[in-house]
ChimeraX commands (.cxc) that place a marker at each C-alpha (Angstrom):
marker #1 position -65.69,-67.47,45.66 radius 0.5
marker #1 position -67.65,-64.89,43.69 radius 0.5
marker #1 position -66.50,-64.34,40.14 radius 0.5
marker #1 position -67.90,-60.83,39.90 radius 0.5
marker #1 position -65.36,-58.29,38.55 radius 0.5
marker #1 position -65.05,-56.54,41.93 radius 0.5
marker #1 position -63.80,-59.77,43.54 radius 0.5
marker #1 position -61.34,-60.76,40.85 radius 0.5
marker #1 position -57.63,-60.26,41.70 radius 0.5
marker #1 position -57.11,-58.15,38.58 radius 0.5
marker #1 position -59.58,-55.61,40.02 radius 0.5
marker #1 position -58.11,-55.49,43.53 radius 0.5
marker #1 position -56.72,-52.21,44.85 radius 0.5
marker #1 position -53.48,-51.83,46.80 radius 0.5
marker #1 position -55.10,-52.37,50.20 radius 0.5
marker #1 position -56.66,-55.66,49.07 radius 0.5
marker #1 position -53.33,-56.86,47.66 radius 0.5
marker #1 position -51.60,-55.81,50.87 radius 0.5
marker #1 position -54.07,-57.93,52.83 radius 0.5
marker #1 position -53.35,-60.94,50.58 radius 0.5
marker #1 position -49.58,-60.48,50.85 radius 0.5
marker #1 position -49.78,-60.36,54.64 radius 0.5
marker #1 position -51.83,-63.54,54.58 radius 0.5
marker #1 position -49.24,-65.11,52.27 radius 0.5
marker #1 position -46.49,-64.28,54.76 radius 0.5
marker #1 position -48.52,-65.94,57.51 radius 0.5
marker #1 position -48.75,-69.04,55.31 radius 0.5
marker #1 position -44.97,-69.01,54.87 radius 0.5
marker #1 position -44.47,-68.68,58.64 radius 0.5
marker #1 position -46.90,-71.53,59.24 radius 0.5
marker #1 position -45.02,-73.64,56.69 radius 0.5
marker #1 position -41.68,-73.23,58.45 radius 0.5
marker #1 position -43.18,-73.69,61.90 radius 0.5
marker #1 position -44.75,-76.97,60.76 radius 0.5
marker #1 position -41.80,-78.20,58.69 radius 0.5
marker #1 position -39.73,-79.67,61.59 radius 0.5
marker #1 position -42.65,-81.91,62.57 radius 0.5
marker #1 position -43.00,-83.33,59.04 radius 0.5
marker #1 position -39.41,-83.31,57.80 radius 0.5
marker #1 position -38.43,-86.52,55.95 radius 0.5
marker #1 position -41.76,-88.20,56.72 radius 0.5
marker #1 position -43.68,-89.96,53.93 radius 0.5
marker #1 position -46.09,-87.52,52.31 radius 0.5
marker #1 position -44.28,-84.55,53.84 radius 0.5
marker #1 position -45.62,-81.99,51.35 radius 0.5
marker #1 position -49.20,-83.26,51.65 radius 0.5
marker #1 position -49.01,-83.00,55.44 radius 0.5
marker #1 position -47.72,-79.44,55.23 radius 0.5
marker #1 position -50.37,-78.42,52.73 radius 0.5
marker #1 position -53.11,-79.99,54.87 radius 0.5
marker #1 position -51.91,-78.14,57.98 radius 0.5
marker #1 position -51.91,-74.79,56.20 radius 0.5
marker #1 position -55.23,-75.42,54.43 radius 0.5
marker #1 position -56.89,-76.34,57.75 radius 0.5
marker #1 position -56.53,-72.74,58.92 radius 0.5
marker #1 position -59.28,-70.69,57.25 radius 0.5
marker #1 position -57.54,-67.39,58.02 radius 0.5
marker #1 position -54.68,-68.50,55.74 radius 0.5
marker #1 position -56.88,-69.37,52.77 radius 0.5
marker #1 position -55.73,-67.53,49.67 radius 0.5
marker #1 position -58.04,-65.19,47.82 radius 0.5
marker #1 position -56.13,-65.78,44.59 radius 0.5
marker #1 position -57.83,-68.41,42.40 radius 0.5
marker #1 position -55.61,-71.41,41.74 radius 0.5
marker #1 position -53.14,-70.62,44.51 radius 0.5
marker #1 position -53.03,-73.58,46.90 radius 0.5
marker #1 position -51.31,-73.72,50.25 radius 0.5
marker #1 position -48.02,-75.09,48.95 radius 0.5
marker #1 position -47.62,-72.81,45.94 radius 0.5
marker #1 position -48.46,-69.83,48.12 radius 0.5
marker #1 position -46.05,-70.81,50.87 radius 0.5
marker #1 position -43.22,-70.91,48.36 radius 0.5
marker #1 position -44.26,-67.85,46.34 radius 0.5
marker #1 position -41.41,-65.72,47.67 radius 0.5
marker #1 position -38.91,-68.52,48.21 radius 0.5
marker #1 position -38.51,-70.16,44.83 radius 0.5
marker #1 position -37.13,-69.34,41.42 radius 0.5
marker #1 position -33.83,-69.07,39.63 radius 0.5
marker #1 position -33.10,-65.75,41.35 radius 0.5
marker #1 position -32.43,-67.59,44.65 radius 0.5
marker #1 position -29.85,-69.97,43.20 radius 0.5
marker #1 position -27.11,-67.40,42.89 radius 0.5
marker #1 position -25.11,-66.30,39.85 radius 0.5
marker #1 position -23.37,-68.74,37.60 radius 0.5
marker #1 position -19.56,-68.67,37.93 radius 0.5
marker #1 position -17.78,-66.47,35.43 radius 0.5
marker #1 position -14.26,-67.43,34.37 radius 0.5
marker #1 position -13.46,-63.74,33.89 radius 0.5
marker #1 position -14.06,-63.10,37.60 radius 0.5
marker #1 position -11.07,-65.11,38.78 radius 0.5
marker #1 position -8.92,-63.10,41.17 radius 0.5
marker #1 position -11.70,-60.75,42.29 radius 0.5
marker #1 position -12.53,-60.50,45.97 radius 0.5
marker #1 position -15.92,-62.27,46.34 radius 0.5
marker #1 position -16.65,-60.16,49.42 radius 0.5
marker #1 position -16.78,-57.01,47.28 radius 0.5
marker #1 position -18.39,-57.93,43.94 radius 0.5
marker #1 position -18.07,-55.18,41.31 radius 0.5
marker #1 position -21.06,-53.79,39.45 radius 0.5
marker #1 position -21.62,-55.49,36.10 radius 0.5
marker #1 position -22.53,-53.36,33.09 radius 0.5
marker #1 position -26.25,-53.57,32.41 radius 0.5
marker #1 position -27.15,-55.62,35.49 radius 0.5
marker #1 position -30.69,-55.13,36.74 radius 0.5
marker #1 position -31.70,-54.59,40.35 radius 0.5
marker #1 position -32.35,-58.30,41.00 radius 0.5
marker #1 position -28.89,-59.19,39.73 radius 0.5
marker #1 position -27.39,-56.49,41.96 radius 0.5
marker #1 position -29.16,-57.82,45.06 radius 0.5
marker #1 position -28.28,-61.39,44.11 radius 0.5
marker #1 position -24.57,-60.52,43.89 radius 0.5
marker #1 position -24.70,-58.73,47.25 radius 0.5
marker #1 position -26.55,-61.62,48.90 radius 0.5
marker #1 position -24.02,-64.13,47.55 radius 0.5
marker #1 position -21.12,-61.98,48.78 radius 0.5
marker #1 position -22.66,-61.66,52.23 radius 0.5
marker #1 position -23.41,-65.38,52.50 radius 0.5
marker #1 position -19.84,-66.18,51.48 radius 0.5
marker #1 position -18.53,-63.81,54.13 radius 0.5
marker #1 position -20.74,-65.38,56.81 radius 0.5
marker #1 position -19.70,-68.89,55.78 radius 0.5
marker #1 position -16.01,-68.00,56.12 radius 0.5
marker #1 position -16.38,-65.99,59.30 radius 0.5
marker #1 position -18.78,-67.63,61.72 radius 0.5
marker #1 position -18.49,-64.91,64.37 radius 0.5
marker #1 position -21.71,-63.48,65.80 radius 0.5
marker #1 position -21.31,-60.36,63.64 radius 0.5
marker #1 position -23.72,-61.92,61.12 radius 0.5
marker #1 position -26.44,-61.17,63.68 radius 0.5
marker #1 position -29.87,-60.39,62.17 radius 0.5
marker #1 position -28.41,-60.96,58.69 radius 0.5
marker #1 position -27.16,-64.46,59.51 radius 0.5
marker #1 position -27.54,-66.81,56.54 radius 0.5
marker #1 position -28.61,-63.82,54.47 radius 0.5
marker #1 position -32.26,-63.99,55.59 radius 0.5
marker #1 position -32.88,-60.28,55.08 radius 0.5
marker #1 position -31.20,-60.37,51.69 radius 0.5
marker #1 position -33.19,-63.45,50.66 radius 0.5
marker #1 position -36.47,-61.71,51.46 radius 0.5
marker #1 position -35.41,-58.54,49.65 radius 0.5
marker #1 position -34.27,-60.54,46.64 radius 0.5
marker #1 position -37.45,-62.57,46.39 radius 0.5
marker #1 position -39.74,-59.59,46.86 radius 0.5
marker #1 position -37.89,-57.51,44.27 radius 0.5
marker #1 position -38.07,-60.37,41.76 radius 0.5
marker #1 position -41.82,-60.62,42.39 radius 0.5
marker #1 position -42.14,-56.86,41.87 radius 0.5
marker #1 position -40.40,-57.03,38.49 radius 0.5
marker #1 position -42.34,-60.14,37.42 radius 0.5
marker #1 position -45.78,-58.54,37.81 radius 0.5
marker #1 position -47.08,-57.33,34.42 radius 0.5
marker #1 position -47.73,-53.63,33.92 radius 0.5
marker #1 position -51.44,-54.28,33.46 radius 0.5
marker #1 position -51.76,-54.95,37.21 radius 0.5
marker #1 position -50.43,-51.65,38.64 radius 0.5
marker #1 position -52.06,-52.06,42.07 radius 0.5
marker #1 position -50.18,-55.30,42.78 radius 0.5
marker #1 position -46.99,-53.94,41.25 radius 0.5
marker #1 position -47.09,-50.83,43.45 radius 0.5
marker #1 position -47.85,-52.93,46.50 radius 0.5
marker #1 position -44.90,-55.25,45.91 radius 0.5
marker #1 position -42.62,-52.33,45.08 radius 0.5
marker #1 position -43.44,-50.65,48.39 radius 0.5
marker #1 position -42.92,-53.97,50.17 radius 0.5
marker #1 position -39.51,-54.32,48.52 radius 0.5
marker #1 position -38.55,-50.86,49.77 radius 0.5
marker #1 position -39.71,-51.80,53.28 radius 0.5
marker #1 position -37.57,-54.97,53.12 radius 0.5
marker #1 position -34.68,-52.82,51.94 radius 0.5
marker #1 position -35.13,-50.54,54.96 radius 0.5
marker #1 position -34.92,-53.57,57.26 radius 0.5
marker #1 position -31.77,-54.81,55.54 radius 0.5
marker #1 position -30.13,-51.40,55.77 radius 0.5
marker #1 position -31.15,-51.10,59.42 radius 0.5
marker #1 position -29.57,-54.46,60.23 radius 0.5
marker #1 position -26.30,-53.41,58.61 radius 0.5
marker #1 position -26.34,-50.12,60.51 radius 0.5
marker #1 position -26.72,-52.01,63.80 radius 0.5
marker #1 position -23.83,-54.28,62.87 radius 0.5
marker #1 position -21.71,-51.32,61.84 radius 0.5
marker #1 position -21.98,-49.83,65.33 radius 0.5
marker #1 position -21.51,-53.16,67.10 radius 0.5
marker #1 position -18.46,-54.31,65.12 radius 0.5
marker #1 position -16.27,-51.41,63.89 radius 0.5
marker #1 position -13.49,-53.86,62.92 radius 0.5
marker #1 position -15.54,-54.88,59.89 radius 0.5
marker #1 position -16.38,-51.31,58.94 radius 0.5
marker #1 position -15.31,-51.72,55.31 radius 0.5
marker #1 position -17.61,-54.73,54.79 radius 0.5
marker #1 position -20.65,-52.96,56.23 radius 0.5
marker #1 position -19.92,-49.70,54.41 radius 0.5
marker #1 position -19.66,-51.58,51.12 radius 0.5
marker #1 position -23.11,-53.16,51.56 radius 0.5
marker #1 position -24.70,-49.91,52.76 radius 0.5
marker #1 position -23.26,-48.04,49.78 radius 0.5
marker #1 position -24.50,-50.60,47.28 radius 0.5
marker #1 position -27.91,-50.80,48.99 radius 0.5
marker #1 position -28.25,-47.03,48.54 radius 0.5
marker #1 position -27.91,-47.68,44.81 radius 0.5
marker #1 position -30.55,-50.43,45.04 radius 0.5
marker #1 position -32.90,-47.92,46.67 radius 0.5
marker #1 position -32.44,-45.53,43.75 radius 0.5
marker #1 position -33.17,-48.33,41.27 radius 0.5
marker #1 position -36.31,-49.46,43.13 radius 0.5
marker #1 position -37.64,-45.92,43.50 radius 0.5
marker #1 position -37.10,-45.27,39.79 radius 0.5
marker #1 position -38.92,-48.48,38.86 radius 0.5
marker #1 position -41.79,-47.68,41.24 radius 0.5
marker #1 position -42.14,-44.18,39.81 radius 0.5
marker #1 position -42.80,-45.72,36.39 radius 0.5
marker #1 position -45.81,-47.69,37.61 radius 0.5
marker #1 position -48.94,-45.88,36.47 radius 0.5
marker link #1:1,2 radius 0.2
marker link #1:2,3 radius 0.2
marker link #1:3,4 radius 0.2
marker link #1:4,5 radius 0.2
marker link #1:5,6 radius 0.2
marker link #1:6,7 radius 0.2
marker link #1:7,8 radius 0.2
marker link #1:8,9 radius 0.2
marker link #1:9,10 radius 0.2
marker link #1:10,11 radius 0.2
marker link #1:11,12 radius 0.2
marker link #1:12,13 radius 0.2
marker link #1:13,14 radius 0.2
marker link #1:14,15 radius 0.2
marker link #1:15,16 radius 0.2
marker link #1:16,17 radius 0.2
marker link #1:17,18 radius 0.2
marker link #1:18,19 radius 0.2
marker link #1:19,20 radius 0.2
marker link #1:20,21 radius 0.2
marker link #1:21,22 radius 0.2
marker link #1:22,23 radius 0.2
marker link #1:23,24 radius 0.2
marker link #1:24,25 radius 0.2
marker link #1:25,26 radius 0.2
marker link #1:26,27 radius 0.2
marker link #1:27,28 radius 0.2
marker link #1:28,29 radius 0.2
marker link #1:29,30 radius 0.2
marker link #1:30,31 radius 0.2
marker link #1:31,32 radius 0.2
marker link #1:32,33 radius 0.2
marker link #1:33,34 radius 0.2
marker link #1:34,35 radius 0.2
marker link #1:35,36 radius 0.2
marker link #1:36,37 radius 0.2
marker link #1:37,38 radius 0.2
marker link #1:38,39 radius 0.2
marker link #1:39,40 radius 0.2
marker link #1:40,41 radius 0.2
marker link #1:41,42 radius 0.2
marker link #1:42,43 radius 0.2
marker link #1:43,44 radius 0.2
marker link #1:44,45 radius 0.2
marker link #1:45,46 radius 0.2
marker link #1:46,47 radius 0.2
marker link #1:47,48 radius 0.2
marker link #1:48,49 radius 0.2
marker link #1:49,50 radius 0.2
marker link #1:50,51 radius 0.2
marker link #1:51,52 radius 0.2
marker link #1:52,53 radius 0.2
marker link #1:53,54 radius 0.2
marker link #1:54,55 radius 0.2
marker link #1:55,56 radius 0.2
marker link #1:56,57 radius 0.2
marker link #1:57,58 radius 0.2
marker link #1:58,59 radius 0.2
marker link #1:59,60 radius 0.2
marker link #1:60,61 radius 0.2
marker link #1:61,62 radius 0.2
marker link #1:62,63 radius 0.2
marker link #1:63,64 radius 0.2
marker link #1:64,65 radius 0.2
marker link #1:65,66 radius 0.2
marker link #1:66,67 radius 0.2
marker link #1:67,68 radius 0.2
marker link #1:68,69 radius 0.2
marker link #1:69,70 radius 0.2
marker link #1:70,71 radius 0.2
marker link #1:71,72 radius 0.2
marker link #1:72,73 radius 0.2
marker link #1:73,74 radius 0.2
marker link #1:74,75 radius 0.2
marker link #1:75,76 radius 0.2
marker link #1:76,77 radius 0.2
marker link #1:77,78 radius 0.2
marker link #1:78,79 radius 0.2
marker link #1:79,80 radius 0.2
marker link #1:80,81 radius 0.2
marker link #1:81,82 radius 0.2
marker link #1:82,83 radius 0.2
marker link #1:83,84 radius 0.2
marker link #1:84,85 radius 0.2
marker link #1:85,86 radius 0.2
marker link #1:86,87 radius 0.2
marker link #1:87,88 radius 0.2
marker link #1:88,89 radius 0.2
marker link #1:89,90 radius 0.2
marker link #1:90,91 radius 0.2
marker link #1:91,92 radius 0.2
marker link #1:92,93 radius 0.2
marker link #1:93,94 radius 0.2
marker link #1:94,95 radius 0.2
marker link #1:95,96 radius 0.2
marker link #1:96,97 radius 0.2
marker link #1:97,98 radius 0.2
marker link #1:98,99 radius 0.2
marker link #1:99,100 radius 0.2
marker link #1:100,101 radius 0.2
marker link #1:101,102 radius 0.2
marker link #1:102,103 radius 0.2
marker link #1:103,104 radius 0.2
marker link #1:104,105 radius 0.2
marker link #1:105,106 radius 0.2
marker link #1:106,107 radius 0.2
marker link #1:107,108 radius 0.2
marker link #1:108,109 radius 0.2
marker link #1:109,110 radius 0.2
marker link #1:110,111 radius 0.2
marker link #1:111,112 radius 0.2
marker link #1:112,113 radius 0.2
marker link #1:113,114 radius 0.2
marker link #1:114,115 radius 0.2
marker link #1:115,116 radius 0.2
marker link #1:116,117 radius 0.2
marker link #1:117,118 radius 0.2
marker link #1:118,119 radius 0.2
marker link #1:119,120 radius 0.2
marker link #1:120,121 radius 0.2
marker link #1:121,122 radius 0.2
marker link #1:122,123 radius 0.2
marker link #1:123,124 radius 0.2
marker link #1:124,125 radius 0.2
marker link #1:125,126 radius 0.2
marker link #1:126,127 radius 0.2
marker link #1:127,128 radius 0.2
marker link #1:128,129 radius 0.2
marker link #1:129,130 radius 0.2
marker link #1:130,131 radius 0.2
marker link #1:131,132 radius 0.2
marker link #1:132,133 radius 0.2
marker link #1:133,134 radius 0.2
marker link #1:134,135 radius 0.2
marker link #1:135,136 radius 0.2
marker link #1:136,137 radius 0.2
marker link #1:137,138 radius 0.2
marker link #1:138,139 radius 0.2
marker link #1:139,140 radius 0.2
marker link #1:140,141 radius 0.2
marker link #1:141,142 radius 0.2
marker link #1:142,143 radius 0.2
marker link #1:143,144 radius 0.2
marker link #1:144,145 radius 0.2
marker link #1:145,146 radius 0.2
marker link #1:146,147 radius 0.2
marker link #1:147,148 radius 0.2
marker link #1:148,149 radius 0.2
marker link #1:149,150 radius 0.2
marker link #1:150,151 radius 0.2
marker link #1:151,152 radius 0.2
marker link #1:152,153 radius 0.2
marker link #1:153,154 radius 0.2
marker link #1:154,155 radius 0.2
marker link #1:155,156 radius 0.2
marker link #1:156,157 radius 0.2
marker link #1:157,158 radius 0.2
marker link #1:158,159 radius 0.2
marker link #1:159,160 radius 0.2
marker link #1:160,161 radius 0.2
marker link #1:161,162 radius 0.2
marker link #1:162,163 radius 0.2
marker link #1:163,164 radius 0.2
marker link #1:164,165 radius 0.2
marker link #1:165,166 radius 0.2
marker link #1:166,167 radius 0.2
marker link #1:167,168 radius 0.2
marker link #1:168,169 radius 0.2
marker link #1:169,170 radius 0.2
marker link #1:170,171 radius 0.2
marker link #1:171,172 radius 0.2
marker link #1:172,173 radius 0.2
marker link #1:173,174 radius 0.2
marker link #1:174,175 radius 0.2
marker link #1:175,176 radius 0.2
marker link #1:176,177 radius 0.2
marker link #1:177,178 radius 0.2
marker link #1:178,179 radius 0.2
marker link #1:179,180 radius 0.2
marker link #1:180,181 radius 0.2
marker link #1:181,182 radius 0.2
marker link #1:182,183 radius 0.2
marker link #1:183,184 radius 0.2
marker link #1:184,185 radius 0.2
marker link #1:185,186 radius 0.2
marker link #1:186,187 radius 0.2
marker link #1:187,188 radius 0.2
marker link #1:188,189 radius 0.2
marker link #1:189,190 radius 0.2
marker link #1:190,191 radius 0.2
marker link #1:191,192 radius 0.2
marker link #1:192,193 radius 0.2
marker link #1:193,194 radius 0.2
marker link #1:194,195 radius 0.2
marker link #1:195,196 radius 0.2
marker link #1:196,197 radius 0.2
marker link #1:197,198 radius 0.2
marker link #1:198,199 radius 0.2
marker link #1:199,200 radius 0.2
marker link #1:200,201 radius 0.2
marker link #1:201,202 radius 0.2
marker link #1:202,203 radius 0.2
marker link #1:203,204 radius 0.2
marker link #1:204,205 radius 0.2
marker link #1:205,206 radius 0.2
marker link #1:206,207 radius 0.2
marker link #1:207,208 radius 0.2
marker link #1:208,209 radius 0.2
marker link #1:209,210 radius 0.2
marker link #1:210,211 radius 0.2
marker link #1:211,212 radius 0.2
view
């Protein structure tokens, strides 16, 4: 690819980053669609990378980002492993984790995702619906972590990821609102998550407002 300044990722505007992020999501979808065919086979990762790389429309415009690293860009990192157990938390209801002094927005989302996954694991009723296995939370968590990880000297990418995080938040809130109407017996659970997600929205908006 050209190495002129106008084509370097550092010089991209928000629309160009948005295009790359959409392409990255297509790579992730391709990865998971292909995974069942390659699972546990010798050279599994190479086969997956070859399948993704064979599709020119999925080729990354970011230098050094290959098919595999791109496919996992929003699905890896310590922020997906969940919080370490705290001996001081014994006796608390894991379904309603309290706010921790000084926790950042990623830690807040991580605690909420862990609480929701625990609830779904204990109660396998269909109420998990579009939030089953915490998929919406996982996407929100990963995107928010990416948003915070981008250095301030790349404001276009940072703004793009911040807006994406807010869009993922809207989807998560919408899913809980659907569940709230469909299953009034679990009203307290849904209200808890909606209330805490309103706080997450305030945190994300404040962080986005700081991006110059």
